N, C-alpha and C positions, 0 to 999 in steps of 0.2 A: 779369618776363620770362616767355616761353612756353617750353615744352619741359621735359624732365626735368632735375633737378639732379644726378643721378648716372646714369651710363650706361657701357656697355662700348665700347671702341674697338679696332679692328683695323687691319691694313695697308690694308684696302680703304676704310675710312671716316675714316682719320686726318686727311686733308687737310681734308675738309669739317667734321668734328666736333671737331677741335682747332684746326688752323691757321686756317681761315676763321672758325670760331665765336669764336676769341679776339679777333677784331676788334670783337665786340659785348660780350663778357664774359670776364673772366679764366678760363682753363681750368687746373685743377690736375690733372696727369696722375700717376696712381698706378700705378707699375710693380710688379707682384706676381706670385706663382705659387702654385699650390695647395699645393705642398710646403713653402712658406715659413712657419714658425711665427710670426715677428714680423709678417708681413703680416696674419695673422689678428687681431693686436692693433691695428695701425695703420689698416687699411682701415675697420673699423666706426667708429673715431674720426673719420676723414675724412668718412664718410657722415653721421654725426651733425652734424658742423660744417657740411657743405653744407646740411643742412636748417635748421640754426640761423641761418645767415647769409642764408637766403631769397633766393638768387639773386645775392648779391654775387660769387660764383664758381660754376663748375660743376666736378664731379669726373668725370674720364674715367679709367676703370680699364682698364689694359692688361696682359693676361696675357702675361708674357715667354716662356712655353713655346710659346704658340700664335703669338707675334708676334716671333720672334727677329730679324727684320730691323729692326723698330722699336727693340728693345733695343740692337742694335748701332749703330743710327744715333744713339741718345742716349748711347752709351758706358756702358751699364748694366753695372757690374762686380759689384754686390751689390744685393740687395733686402731690404726695400722701398726704393724710390727714388722721390722725388716731385719733379716738375718743374712750374714755373709758366710758362705761355705766355700772353703778352699781346700783342695786335697782331701775331700770327704769329711772335713772337720769344721765345726762352727768356730769362726775366728773373731767375729765382731758382730755387733747389732746396735740398732737404735729403735726407739719407739716414738710414735706420734709424728705429726708433720714437722719437718725441719726446714729451715731456710735452704734454698738451693745452694748457696755458697758453702754452707756447712756440709751438705751432702757431697759436694764436689771435693771438699777437703778429705772427707771420709774415703771417697773413692781413690783420690790421689795417694793417700797414706797406705791403703791396703792393696791397691791394684796398680802398682807403679808401671809406667809405660816407657818404651823406647822413645828417644828424643823426637823422632818423626811423628809418632802418635800424638805427643804433646803439641807439636807444631800444628797438626791438623785440628786439634781441639781448639787451640788459640784462634785459628782462622775461622772456625765455625762460630766462636763467640763473637768475633768481630762482625761477622755477617748478621748476627742477632743484635748487634749494637751494644754488646756487653764489653766495652773497651777495658774497663778496670779489671774485670775477671780475666780477660785475654792477656793483659799485661802480667797478672800474677802467674798465669800458666807459663808465659815466656820466661819470667824470672826463674821459675823452677827449672825449666829446660836448660837455660843458660848456666845455671849453677852446676848442672851435671855435664853440660857440653858447651863450654864458654866460646868455642869457635864455630858454632852452628851458623853457617853463612846465610841461611834464609831467616833465622830468628833475629839476628843482630839488626838488620835494617828495619824489620817489622817492629821491633821494640822501639827504635828511635821514632818511627812514624806514629806509633801509639802515644808516646810521650808528647809529641807535638800536637796531635789531635786532642789530647787531654789538657793541653795548655800548660804543661809542666815544662816551661821554657828552659829554666835553669838546669833541670835534670837532663833534658834533651841535649842541651849544649855541652854539658859535662860528659854525657855518654858518647857523643861523636867527636869531641874535641881532638883526641889523639887516635881515633879509630882508623883502622887500615882496611876494613872490609870494602869491597868494590863500590858500594853505594855511598860511602862516607862523605866523599867530596860533594856529591849532589845534596846530601842531607845538610851539610854545613852551609851550602848556598841557600837552601830553603830556610834555614834558621836565620840567616842574615837578612833574607827578604822579610821574614815575619818580625824580626827585631826592628827593622826600619818601620814596618807598619805600625808598631806599637807607639810610634812617635806622632802618628797622624791625627790624634785626638779621638774624641768620642764618636760612636757610630752616628748619633744624631747630628753632630756637626758635619760629618762627612756626607751624610744624606742631604743636608741643606746645601752644601757647597756643590754637590753633583746635580742639583736642579738646573744649573746653567748648562745647557746641552753642548756648548762649544768648549767648556772647560774639561778637556780630556784628562788632565792630571787629577782633577777632583773625582772624575769617574773611576780612574785607576785606583786612587786612594780608597774610595768607597769599597771597591771590590776586595782590596786587601784587608780592610777592617772586617768586612763580612767573613772572610776566610778565618781571620783571627777569632771570630765568634763561633766558628764551627759551622757557619751557614754556607757550605761549599757550593751548593747548586746556585744560590743567589750570587755568590762571588763569581762563579764561572760565567753566569749569564751576563753579569755586568762587564766582565773582561771582554766578552764577545761584542758587547755594545761599543766599547772603545775600539776594539780591533776592526769592526766594520767601518768606523769613521776614519781610521788611519792605521793601515796594516803595519806600518813601520814606526808607530809612535814610540818615542823614548828609545830609539835605536833597537827596537825589537823586544822591549821589556814586557810587553803584553804577552807575546808568545812564550817568553821565558817563564813568566808567572803562571800561565796556563799549564805549561809542562811541569812546573814545580808542584802544582796542586795535583796533577795527574799522578805524579810519582808518590806524593804523600798519600793519596787515596788508594793507590795500588794500581798497577797497570791494567788489571782486568776488572776494576770497579765499574759498575754500570754508568756512573757519571763520567768516568774517564773515557769510556768507550763512546758515549753519546757526544760529549763535547770535543773529543779529538776529531770525530767525523765532521762536526759543525765547523770547527776551526779550519780543517782542511778545505772545506767548501769556500770559506771566506778568503783564504790566502792564495788559493790556486787561481 
């Protein structure tokens, strides 16, 4: 879409920028005031979601102090108050500060999106570290489009990162999307790592500098804990000492973690370069 995703509305532009605009895109109207403490919590959240949903709706902010006529027209008795206008009609609303997850559900329900839009929302949530919310978005996407080739491996990666090992194994067990074989190998790698013992025990064993297997096991247990940067660092320590240790399993483990994090993840980019400098 063209035009801003977040803007102010007044009595003068309300018809054009809310009523008429809602024929093309849902308009979420945020009624607020400068003196309202809860508004200062809700409005930034709505602005963030407007950016995250990339045009699925637009946010029109209405200052009730400066636009008392509009507040009266919408029967605003307390703020913050949020009204959703679609096709020129008020279709839904909520009052007060709500959890972000509930607002996302509100948006998902009233402002459905094409699969690719949902995929981009999921990716943004991953970038923000909201893995559980990203998984929920992918589940909805795959319900509508079960063969979405980008969403399928991303869901498997999220299940692994969330340590939902059984769910991840079941999801990829008979999968045929292109990355399925690689994901099955990743799961096998992590399944083996789950037998290595506690993180503390692995850290103690790895204190012996010449015990490369202990160093490798520590790296994999760190990955199990979601401490991927430390895991990658430890794998490079072992790789520096023996480029071909375990018939190349250090490189295989590095590549497996890169795939899990995503090919363009900052850690993948950094450690792929560093790995290349060591093995060349």
